[in-house]
N, C-alpha and C positions, 0 to 999 in steps of 0.2 A: 671326759674320758668315759668309756663304757657306752652301753646302748640302753635306751629306755625300754622296759619290758612291761607295759601296761597289761599285756595279755596274761601275765603271771600274777601281778599285783599292781594296782594303780599307783603311779608315782615312783616305781622301783626301777633302778638301773642295774645293769649286769656288766661286770668286768671279768673276763676270763684271765686266769693266771695259772700257767702250767696246766695241771690236771684238775684244777679247782675253779669254781665259779663264785665270785664275790658279789653278793646282792647288797645294794645300799640305796639310801635316799639322801637327798640334799635339802638343805635349808639355806637361809640367807648367807651365812658365813660358816657353815659346818657340813660335815658329811657323817651320816650314821650308818655303820655297818650292820646290816640286818641278819645276814646268814653268810657263812662260807661253807660250801658243800663240794663234795667230789663230783666231777663232771659226769660220772656214770650213774648218779642217782636219778630216780624217776621224779622229775621236777613237779609235775601236776600233783602227785601224791604227797610230795614234801610240803607243798604250800596249802594243802587242805587243812581246815580246822581239825583238831584232834578228835572231836566228837563225831566226825563223819568218816573216819578211816575205819575200814573193816579188816579184821585179821583173817 
């Protein structure tokens, strides 16, 4: 399920649910939820390391 989004973060998958986006990665027999964000968020800003975000 979901769509791989290497453009956002290598190895990450995206699954939309209602107004939210669920980002996860998979391993042999498990799934790790990385982030759940509202679909209106600016995704490139959200996935930048904190030390590169300017206020």
